[in-house]
C-alpha distance (Angstrom), angle and dihedral (degrees) to the residues before:
residue distance angle dihedral
M1 . . .
T2 3.78 . .
E3 3.82 90.1 .
I4 3.79 90.3 59.1
L5 3.80 90.5 49.7
Y6 3.82 90.4 50.0
V7 3.81 91.2 50.4
I8 3.82 92.4 48.6
L9 3.80 91.8 45.2
G10 3.83 90.8 48.2
M11 3.81 92.1 49.0
L12 3.81 92.2 49.2
T13 3.80 92.6 46.9
G14 3.80 92.1 45.8
G15 3.79 91.7 47.5
I16 3.79 92.3 51.1
I17 3.82 92.0 47.9
V18 3.82 92.0 48.4
Y19 3.82 90.7 47.9
I20 3.81 92.3 51.2
Y21 3.82 91.9 46.4
L22 3.80 95.0 48.5
N23 3.81 92.3 43.4
K24 3.81 89.8 54.1
K25 3.82 91.9 47.2
V26 3.81 92.6 49.7
S27 3.80 93.1 47.6
D28 3.83 90.7 49.5
T29 3.80 90.4 50.1
V30 3.80 91.6 48.9
D31 3.81 90.2 50.1
I32 3.81 91.9 50.9
L33 3.81 92.5 48.3
T34 3.81 92.1 46.9
D35 3.80 91.4 50.0
S36 3.79 92.2 50.4
L37 3.81 92.2 47.5
V38 3.81 91.7 50.8
K39 3.80 91.3 46.4
N40 3.82 92.1 49.9
R41 3.81 91.4 48.1
L42 3.81 92.0 50.5
L43 3.80 91.3 47.8
K44 3.79 90.8 50.2
E45 3.81 90.6 51.3
E46 3.82 92.0 48.9
I47 3.79 91.7 48.9
G48 3.80 89.5 49.8
K49 3.80 91.2 52.1
S50 3.80 94.9 52.3
D51 3.79 118.5 106.5
K52 3.79 93.4 -139.9
S53 3.78 91.2 85.4
K54 3.82 90.5 56.5
K55 3.83 94.9 54.0
N56 3.77 116.1 140.7
W57 3.78 104.2 -127.3
K58 3.81 96.0 -172.1
S59 3.79 94.7 65.5
S60 3.80 94.7 41.7
K61 3.82 98.3 55.8
K62 3.78 116.8 113.5
K63 3.77 113.7 -120.5
Y64 3.76 120.8 -127.9
Y65 3.76 114.6 -156.2
G66 3.79 99.6 179.7
N67 3.81 129.9 -122.6
K68 3.82 98.2 -62.7
K69 3.79 96.0 55.0
R70 3.80 92.4 43.5
K71 3.80 94.4 51.1
S72 3.80 93.1 50.6
N73 3.84 92.5 52.6
S74 3.81 95.0 55.2
């Protein structure tokens, strides 16, 4: 009879320990995923705010005058 009680007590204790361990692991994983999602969202907002994406490419192009124009300037 005592063996049955030991088995039941061991199963209950083991089940509680496994539940606590897995609950901690899942909560840590959720925290890591939440942190990465928040970080990615903040980075996306900062990239969207930057002025580099609104650069006017027409005025920033270098002009090439060819060999004749270049020789006469020097």
